[in-house]
N, C-alpha and C positions, 0 to 999 in steps of 0.2 A: 578475451572478453567472457564476462560472467553475467547471465541472467538472473535477476532476483525475482522471484515470484512469491507474493504474499496472497494467501487465499483465505477469505473469510466467509462463515455462514452469518448471513444477516438475520436479525430478528424478522419474523414475517412482516412483510409490507414496508421494510425499511432499507431495502438494497439500494434504491435510488437515492435516497437521502445519505447513506453511507458513501456511495460514489461520489456525490456532490461535495460532501464535507472533505473527503480524501482529495479531491481534485484542488479544492480550496487550499488545503494544508500543503500539497505538492507544489502549488504555484509559487510558494515562497522559496522553495528548495529549487535545485536546477538538476533534475534528474534526467538522465540520457535516455531517449527512446521510451519515454513513459507511455503506458497505455492502460486502460481499464476495460474489463470484460465481465459480463454478467451471463448467468446460465441460460442455455437454451435447452439443454437436457442434463440429467444427472441430478445431483442434490439441488433442491430448490433454495432460492435466495443466497446462491453462491456469487461472490464478487472477488475478482482476481485483479490484482495490481502488479504489473511487471515493469521493470526498468533494467538498465544495463549498467555495470561498472567494470572498470578495467581489471580490478583485483579485489580479494577480500579486504586488503587494507584500505582501498577507497571506499567499500562498503562501510567499513568501521568508521572511517571519517564522516560519511553521510549519517550513520545513525548517531554519532556524537553530536553533529550539527542539530539534528532533529530533536535531540533530548535537551539541548541547552538554549536554542534560539528562542527568544521570548515571543516574537511574532508566531512562530510554529506552535509553540506551547499554547498559546491563546487561541489559535484556529483549531487546535486538537481537543479542546475542552469538550467532553461528553461524548467523543466518538466511540469509546468503549462501551457505551450504553446501546449502541446500534447493531452489535453482533454478538453471537454466542460463543463461537469458537473460531480458531484461525491457526494457520501455520505458515512457515517460510521455508522455501526451497531455493538452492542455488544450483545453476545448470551452467557447465563450461560448454560454450559454443565450439563445436568440433569442425 
């Protein structure tokens, strides 16, 4: 099992809006053990989205679906305007 962690630094005042839009986008896909977190300490305006996949091959399938599904693309419109930087990490559950 692999945890996929996407971390974004939202533009000031837009973390809540980013989380809301990402939840809306994710509602179309079926991500396992999905959760969203916002900062309590550390970098301001940090938004973290985590979910699980069985393998990197499954992750690639999920990414392909997110890039081609018309409903997801429609819900994703403008979300890149809400954050300044981001990264993705993969963690194998030990």
